N, C-alpha and C positions, 0 to 999 in steps of 0.2 A: 691638102691637109692630112689625108689618110697616109700618104707617102711619108710625110714628116713624122706622124705619130709612130709609124712602123719603124722608122729609123731610130727614133728616141728609145723605143722599147728594146730594139736590138742593142743599142749602146748601153742601156742599163743592164741588160743581161750580161754583156761583155764585162762590165765593171764588177758585177756580183760574182761571176764565175772565174774571173781572171783570164778569160780566153778572148779570142777575137770575135768580132761581130758575126752574126749569122751569115752563112754563105750558101749558095746553091750547090746541091750535090752534083758534081761533075763525074760522070761514069768513068772518064779517063783516069781518074785518080784511084781506081779500085780494080780488084782482080777476081771478084766473085759476084755472080749475077743470077737473078731469077729471070728466066725467059718464059713468059706466059703466052698463052694462045692469042693469036691476032697481033702480036707485037713484031714489027719488022726487024730484020737483022740490022745490027749496027757494027761499025768497025771495031769497037772495043771487044767484041766477042772473039776476034781472031787471036787475042793475047790473053784471054781469060784462063785462069788457072783452075777455077771451080765454077761449075754451072749447076743450077737448080732448074730442071726442065719440067714444066707441067706436062703430064701425060693423061690426066683424066679427072673426072669429078664423080663423086658418089653421093646420091641424094634419093630421097623418097618423094615421088611425084605427089603433088597436092591432091590430085583426083583419086589416088590410090596409095594411102600411106602405109599399107601393108606390104607394098612392093618397094624394093630398093634397086635402083638402076646404076650401072657403071657406064659412064659416057666417056669414050676415049677422046682426048683433045690434045692439041699441040702438034709439034712437028713429027714427021714419020721417023722411024728408026734409022739412024745413020751413024757413021763414025764421026765423032766430034773431036776437035783438037785439045780440049781441056784435059788436065791431068786427073781431076776428080769430077765425077758426074753423080748428081743426086737426082733420082726420079721422084717427082712431086705429084701428090694427089690431094686435091681439094675435097674435103669431106664436109657434107652438110648433115650427115647422120652417122651414128656409131653402130647402128644395127646392120652389120654387114652379113649377108648370107655367104655360104661357101663359094658360090659362083663368083662373087666379087674378089675374094682372095685368089681364086684360080686365075682370073683374068689379070689381076694386078701382078702376081708373081710371074706369070707367063710373059707379060710385057717387060718386066725388069730383066728377065733372062734373055730376051731377044736383044736388048740393048747391050748386055754383056757379050753375047755371041757376036755382035757386030764389031767387036774389038775395042769397046769403051772400058775405061777404068771406072766401073760403077761402084761408088763408095757405099751407097745405100739408098734408102727411100726417105722422103720427108712427107709428113702428114700436116696439111694446112687446115686446121680446124679451130674455129673461134670458140674455145672452151671458156665459157663464162666462169668466173671465180667460184660461184656457189655450186657449180656442177663439175668442178675439177676432179673430184673423187671418181665420178663415173668415167671420166676421160682416162684417169690413171688405170682403172680396171681394164678398159679397152686396150690401152697401150701395152699392158702386161701380156695380154693374150696375143696381141700382134707380135710382140717380141719373141714369144715362144714359137710362133708360126714362121717367122722370118728366118731364112737360111742364115747360118752363123757367119757366112762371109760378108754379110751386109750390115751396115750400121743403121741406126734409126734416129732420124732428126724430126723435130716438131717446131712449128712456129708457136710463139707465145705472146700473150698480151702483157703490156707493161704493168697493169695493176695486179698481176700475180704476185709480184714482189712485195706489195703492200697489203693486199686484202685476202690472199689465198690462205687456206689452212696450211700451216707449216708441216703438218703431218702428211698431207697430200703431196706437197712439194717434195718432201723427203722420200716418198715412195717412187718418185721419178728417177732417183739416182740408181744407176745400174740397169735401168730399163731403156732410157733414151741416152744417146751419145752427145746430143747437143740440143740446145733451145735457141732459136733465132727470134729475138725479141723485136717485134715490129714497132717502129716509131712513127708509123704513118697509117692513115686510113684512106682507102681509095687511092687517089693520086696526090694527096697532100700530107705534109708532115703534121703530126699532132702537136698543137701549140705548146702544151705543157710537158713535153717529153722529158725535159731537164729535171722535173720534179720527181720522176719515177726512177730514172736510170741509176742514181746512187745506191738504190736498194737492190738492184738486180743481182749484183755480185753476192748478196747475202743468201741467195738461193743455194749457193755452194755446189754449182754444177756448171760444166762448160757452156758458154753462151756466146752468140754473135749478135750484132746489132743490125737490124734490117732497116735500110734507108730507101727512099724513093727517088728516082732520078729527077733532078730539078727541084727537089724539095729543100726545105731549110734545114741546116745542120751546123752545129758548132761542136766540135769534138772536145769533150771534157778530158782534162789530163788524167783524171783518176781511172779512166777506163784502161789505159795502158798499164797501170800499176796493179790491176786486178789479176790474180792468178787464174781466174776462170775465163777471162776475155780471150776470144779466139778470132777477132777481126770483124769485118763488115760483109754484108750481102746487099747489093743494090738491085732494087726492083726496076727493071728497064721498062720504059713506056714509049709509045710513039711520040716523037717530037717533030715539030715543023721545021 
C-alpha cells in the first residue's frame, strides 16, 4: 500500500510539473561531488571535475562555550585529479578566534602547494532565516580575510528564497561567489523541495543545487533557463 501511494504521488508530481517521475540520484550522471569524512572512495571520483572536500569542523564545546575548537577532518592533503577543488568547513558557531583562521588558511595553502587547483573555500553553516543578517556580517569579514585568489562558497537552506529578509540576501552579492542550495537533510531528499526551488533564482546570485546520492530528484526544466543556475553538487554517501 505504501509503495502504491508513493508511486501515485510521484505520478501526480510528474503531471503537475510536466517532468518525469521521481528518480534516484545516480552519481554517475554528475561531475561535482561533496566528499565528507568517513565516506569511502567511489569510481565516480576518478572523473570528477569539481570536488568539495571536507577538511574540518568549527564548534564551541558544550562544556565550555567560551572556547571554540577547530577539529581537522577528512582526507589528508594529496594531489587530486579534479580540475576545481573547494575546501569545505562545517561551522557550528560564527565566533571564530584568530587561531581558527590561521589553521584554516594554512590548511588551504597546503592543498594548493600540493599541486591542486584550489578554487576556494566553502562554509557549511545552517544559518536559519531569522539569523541571516548575523551570518552576512560574518561572511563579509571572512571575505576580507580570504586571500584574493580564492573564491567563497556557502551552502544555503531552501527557505532563504521564501522567508529571508531580501536586504540580507542582497548583501551577499559581491561577498559570496556561489550558494549551493541543499535539497536534502541528512541522507534523504526533502519531500517538498519542488515548492521552494522556483524562488531560488529570485535571489539574483549564482547558485547550484545540492543533491544526495540515492535521494529522490526530478529535474525541473526551469532550472536550465535560469541565468543564475550553475549546475549540481552530489553529496556522496556510503552505499551497500
